[in-house]
N, C-alpha and C positions, 0 to 999 in steps of 0.2 A: 117803235122798233125795239130788236130787242137789244138792241145796243146801249137802248138808254137807261136798260134796266139796272135799277140801283143808284139810281145818280141822285143828285138836288136838282129841287124845282127850276133853280137859276142855273144851275149847268146845260139842264135840261135846253131853256130856253135859246141860250148862249150856242151848242149845239146845231139846233133849229136855224134861228140865224147865218149863222158859216156856211150851212149847209144852200141854205135862199140865197145867200150872195153867190155863192159859188155854181149855183141853177142859173142864178141873174146872168155874170159873166160867161158860164157856156154856150149859153143859147144866144147870146150876144155874138160870140167867134167863129161858131160849128154851126150853127142853122141849127131851127127846133127839129128835121127829121133826123140829123146825124147825132144831136145831144138825143135824141131821146134812146136812141139803141146806142150807143156808146156812154153815154157824160153818167147815167143815172149810179151806174154802179160806182165811179167814180167819189159820189156822193156818199154811197155807204162807205166807203174806206175813209173819207175825213172824218165822219161819225167816229170810225172802229177806232181810228188812230188815236181819238182821245178819251180811249175807255184800255186801260193798260191790261193785258189782258197774258195768262200764263200758259206757256205752250209748253205741253209734256213732251218728257222723252218719252218715247213708246218702248225702247230696248229697257228703260231703266221702270220706269210704272209698269209693263204687262208683265218683265221676263226676269229679272234680278228678283233675288232676293234679298232680304234687311240687311245682309252681314255688309257685301257688296254694296249696295247702295248708301250705306253711311260713309263709308271710306271716302265715295266721292261726291256726294254731297255739295254743296256750295258751305253748310256750316259745317259739316266733318273736316272738311278743307281746311277752313281759318280757324278750328281748333286744333290741327296739327301746327299748323303755320304758329299760333301763337305759343303752344307748347313749347314748338323750335326757337322761338322769340326770346323765350325765357329762359332756356335751356343755354343758350348762346353767351345771355344777360349775365349770369351766373360764373358760365365760364370765364369770363372776361374778368368779372371781378375776383374770381377764385386768384385769378393771371398776375392782379394785380391793376386791373383798370378803376379808376374810381368811379362805380355804379353805385348810391346808396344800396344798402339793402330794404329799407321801408322803400324806394322805388320799385325793387323786386317784388315786392309786398303786395306793391301795389296792382302791379300788373297780375299778379297772381288772383287776387281777389276779384279782377272782373274778368278775365280771360274765357269765364262761359256767356260772356252779356256780348251773342251775337246778334248785331240788326243789321240783315243785309241789306235793306229799304237803306240805310243812312248810309251805304258803303257806297251804294248803288247811285246815292245824290254825292256826294264824295269826287266818286270818279266820274262821272260828269262833268266836271268841274277841272279836274285834272286830267282827263283821258289818260289815265295810269292807273291799270288797277293796284297791283303791288304800294304804290304812294296813298291811293285812300284808303288800304285795309291799316297801314303804320298812321296814318293819321287818325283813326276809329281808334285804334288800338291806343294810341298814346294819348288822345282825348278821352279815354273812358276810364286811364291808371291816373291822369296828372301830372305825367311825367314825359319826358322826351329820351329815354335810353335804349329803345329797340330799335336796331337795324345798323346801329352803330357797326365802322367798318364794313357794312355788309353792299353787293349789289344786289337787282331785282334777282339776279340766275341764282346767287347765293341764297336765298330763299325757295321759289321756285322751280328749281332743279329740282333739288336736297328733299322736299317736301313731297313733288310730283314721286321722286323715284321711293319716297315710305310708302307713297298709295301703291305703289307699282308693289311690291316688293309684299306686302299686307294681302294685297290682294292676289298673287302669286301663292303663298303661302294657303290662303281660302282654298283657292282653285287646284293644288296640289291635292290637297284633304279629299277635296269630293271628287279628284279625279281617282282617288283611292277608294275611296267608298263603293263607287258606279263598278270600281275591278272586283272589289271583294264580293257585291253581290252578282254581278256575273260569273265568277268562278262559283258561285254555290248553285246559282242555276246552272250552268254546263254541266258540275260535278250531278245532278238530278237530274239531268236528260243524256249522261253519257254513254247510254247504249241503245237511245231511242233510233233506229235506223233510217236515215232519209233519204231520197234520191237526192245525189248531193250533181250540181249544176256546174259546168265551165259554160262562156258562153252563155247563159243564162237556157242551157239546153239540158237534157238529161246526162248524166259521165259516168259517173260511178258512187257505189253507194258509199257514205259518213255516217255520222250520228250527227243528231240534234244540238247535243252537246260540244261535239268538236265544230259545228260550226260557230257555235255559242265563242268556244276557245277562239277561234279566229280572228274574232274581233278582242276580244283579250289582248291577244298577241299585236295588234295595232295601238292599242293602250300602253300596255307595255311598255311598251318602246318612245311612246309620249311621256309618259310618266319621267320616265329614267331623263330625256332631254329636260323636261320641266324641272326635276328636281336639280340638276345638274347648274341651270339657271339660278335657281332658287340659291346655292348654297354659295356659289360665284358670283354672284349681282354686284358689284360696288356701287358705290354714292359718288358722287361727286366730289363732295367736300365743300370748305369756304374756300375759295379760290380767289376772288374779288371779281373784278370789271374782265381783264383781257385774262386771269389765270394768274396770272401772280404773287398773289398775296399781300400786295405794297401796301393798301391800306390798314389791313390788321399788322404788320408789321413797325409802321406806321406808330399805329397808337402804343404797340410794345416798345417805341424807339428801337427800334431796328435787330429787335429779340427775336432771331429766326427760330431758337427751341420753344418760347411761348407760343407764337404762330402756330409751330407744330401741334402743342399741346393741346391750344384752343380746337384746332382739327380733331385731332385721337377722340377728346371731350365728347364731341357734337356728335363724332360717327358712331361712337359707344354707346350714346344714350339716345340717337335713334334706332339702332339695333343692326347696322349694318357690320357686317366683318372685316371689310376696306374699303379705301377711298383712291379714288384715281390719281396718279398723281400729274400728270400732262392733260390739262383740257384747259380751254379758253373762258367764254362765259357761258358757253353750253357742253355739255358733257358730245360725245362722240353720239349721232341719232344714230349709226347702227345698233347702240344696246338697245333702241324703239324695237328695232327691225327684230334683234334677236328678243324679244320679249313676245311680242303678235307671233310670230314663227313659230314659239313654243305653245302657245294658245295654239295656233292652229292645226298644229300636229294635235293634242286632245280633238279637236274640232271633228279634224280629219278622222279619227278612230271611232268617235259618236257617231258620225255619218255613215262611213260604210254598215257600220250597225243596223243603223235605223234604214237604210237603203233594203238590205237583205228583211226585213222585217215586215217593209212596204211589198217586196216581191212576193215573200211569202203567205203575208194574208190576200196580197192579189188571187192568188192559188188555192184560196181558201182553208189553206195549210195550217193558220195560227192567228192568232189576236194579239195586237199588243194591249187590250184591255179595255173596258168599256164600261164606264160608271154609270152607275145606276142615275135615270134622269138625264146623261147624258143622250145628246144630238145629233147623226150621222148628217143630215141634211134636211134642209127647210122646206122640200117636195119631195123626197125619196125618199120614206119613213123606216125602208129597210136598210137605209144605209149602214153600215159600223166601219168608219172610217179611221186611217192611222194618224189622226190629227197630230198627235206628240209626235211621235217619226217626223211625219211632215216638218212639224218645228225645228227639227233638229240639224233638219236638210237644209231649211233655209236659213239658221241660223249660222251655218259652217261656211252659206256662199256670203253671209257677210259679213264675218271673220275674214274671209277671203277678199275681200271689199279693201277691209282695213291694213292686210296684210301689203295688198298695194301700195297704200296711203306710205306703208312705212319705211318700203324700199323706193318709194318719192325723194323723201328724205335722205337716208343715208347714203352718203359720198355726193352732197348737194349743201354742203358747210362752206359758209364762204368766212374765209381769215380765221378770227378767232370767235365767231358767230353774228347772226343777226336774227329778226324775230320774223322771219318767211314762215318758221315753223309752227309758229305760236298756234296759228289758226288750226293746222291740222291734227297738233297733237291735244287742243283742247277738246276736240271732239273724238282723236280715232284711242285714246288711250281709255279715256272714261266709258267709250262704248265698247270697246272690244272685251273687256271685262264682265259688261252688262252683256253683252253675246254670249258669252264663254259661260259665263253665272245660268245666264238663261235653260240655256241647251245643255248643261252639263244634270240642272235640276228635273226637265223633260226626258234626259239619258237613263236618270237615276227610276225614275217614274216609269217607264215602260221595262226595264229590265226585272225589278217587283211584279208588275202586271202582268207580263206576258204568257201567253199560256200556247202551248200548239196541242192543236187537233189531232190524235192521236190515231186514230181513224179514218179520218182521211189521209193522215202519213202510210198508214198498215194499206190504205188502195190504191194510191199510186205507186206503190211501192212493188205491189201484187204485180201492176202492167208492167210497171218499165223495170223489173230484177230483173228478164231474163236480156235488156241492153246492157244494163248497168253491170251484168256478169259475161260480155262480152271479152274485157281484157283476159280476165280469168281462164275462160275459155281459148284466149288463145294461147296464154302460156302453157295451158295442161296441152293444148295441139302439136305444139315443139316439143314437149316432153311424149311426147308421143311419137313422133319421128316425122313431123309433117313441117314442111318450112317454112319460116315465117311470116316471109311475104303471101306467100300462097294462100296461108291460112287468114291473114289477112283479109285479102282481096275474098276466100268466101265467106267470110262472116259478114264485111261489107256489106255484099249484095243483098244476102241476107235479109240481113238486118232494115235495109232501103225497102225491101222488097216488103217485109212485114210490117215496117212505120208506116207505109203508105197505107197497107192494109187498113190499118187502126183507121188515120185520119179519114175514110172513104167508109170507115163504119161497116167492114167487113172482117170483122172479130174473127171469123171461123176459118178463115185465111192466115191471120197472123200468128200464127204459132210456132214463133221464132225457133224455139228448140226441134220440134221436128224436120223446119227447114235444113238447119244443122245436120240432124241424125241421117238426113236422107243424102247430104252431099258427100260426097265422096273424097272431096280435100279437106275433109274435116275427119282423123281418124280416131273419131269416139262415136259412141252407141249413144242413142238416144236413153236408154237407161244412164250411161255413163253423166249423160248431159244433165238430167233430172239429178243425179245425185252431189253433181255440184251445185247448182241450187236450192238442195235442201238443205245444203248447212251455208244459211245465210250468213250467220253471224262471222267467217270468214272473210266477207266482203268488205266491211269495215275497216279493216287492217288493224292497224294501230290506234285507231282512233280514240277508245277508251281511257287506254294509258295516256296517250297526249293530253286528252284532259285533266288525266290528272297529274299531268307535272305542271300544266297550267295553273291547276290550282294552288300544287307547292309554290310556284313562282309569287302568284298573287299573295300567297301568306308572307313570304317574306314583307312586304310593303308593310300590311296591317300590323303586324309587328314589330316593324321599326314605327308606326305612326299609329297606335291604336285607338286615338282620339276618334281616328273615320271612322271607326266602328260604330259610333254614335250618332254617325249625319244619318238623318232622313229627310228624303225630297221635302219640298212643302206642296200645299196643295195647286196643283193645275189650274189654271184659267184657258 
């Protein structure tokens, strides 16, 4: 059996004996027929349970970048915790607590020795993850000075918040990198006229660059929101079991000033700008909601963009990019699918799910706190960052690799331009003396007849300009109508200048965070 692969001979024999005994008892109580139908799968489960297997986190393994994974990995978290504990000990010692310098050096010497299996064994005895990590670190150092005057949440809350803050800073840089690349592509196509659509049907002319700038506008809003959160994100601080700091105050013989100095030193060491003053054992979970909401706003901008890409690609007007060797379908060789844009949409849906989870925790705090939120946050926080990180990788990739098909766009414009120009014709008719509503009715009737003729294949009957030129309700001649269509640039209005405005706004962010210009997406799988 596959479950026995890599096992010793004695262990294989023991497993087989266990499965044989299970089978004997199952036959005895269930009967042979029922056993054959239902119990064999249980034997497999018994065997499989004897072999410890690692179940991958798909979001982390398939989509997230090394930078985010390093922050949220078990080893990464423990390294942050140990650095934090050492910082607390140093601050406590500097304020007069009797912690030997050699003890701190001993902890520093072993802080990078992370044995997850050993910590796991300790937790299975204590059934307390923080206690297990305290015991492991102290055993390695040979001293017992970490976590003095602290409760578990003094550790976990601040460490998790540091993970969140560092991850938010990475997301901000990646979002700005996407913004910068999107602005460049928008400038490239600032004047490329396309058929603008509302309700997904032809409406008025716009430009491809303007369409990209629309996605950029949504991203600008999201970056504003994200940046605001990063700049004001507060730490919980060292507050103790119910938030009163009584244990630290006891350590310093009631000296509240030293307690305040200790917390200030730790907050500065972690890189926070401030700490919350009034918390219980946990910080308010609406801060987690704030975090996931900010990520969801970024993902919404990317998802709106990817939806437009998928629609245009389906109409044969553009491609998101198709790498050499890529396969669109295992059975349909001609397929060129928008896999990365679809990935963006899917990860956006995942983030919205985590946003629901965050909303479920906000407003559900019991008194000074409980641990019912723990199982949710263990999943929600890291996975939200894995999702947004993978989404931004895909978003940036599509921005850089996408290409419009200009001849296909021109062909569509040729068919649609008379219809796209109807609002301009309406305005010119009013200027020539027609009543607005009468002209609107005339244009609508003729446009509907022309579009029906196109759908039925009667293109010779679909000349909208000729129809309008013959309609007495429209005070414009056929030559005047053709003249209107000949100046096609007028139909895109301010679109090119609006693209330029978007590029200027994007440039302000890259000037503020020039390191974003160095960010490139990783290779997609």
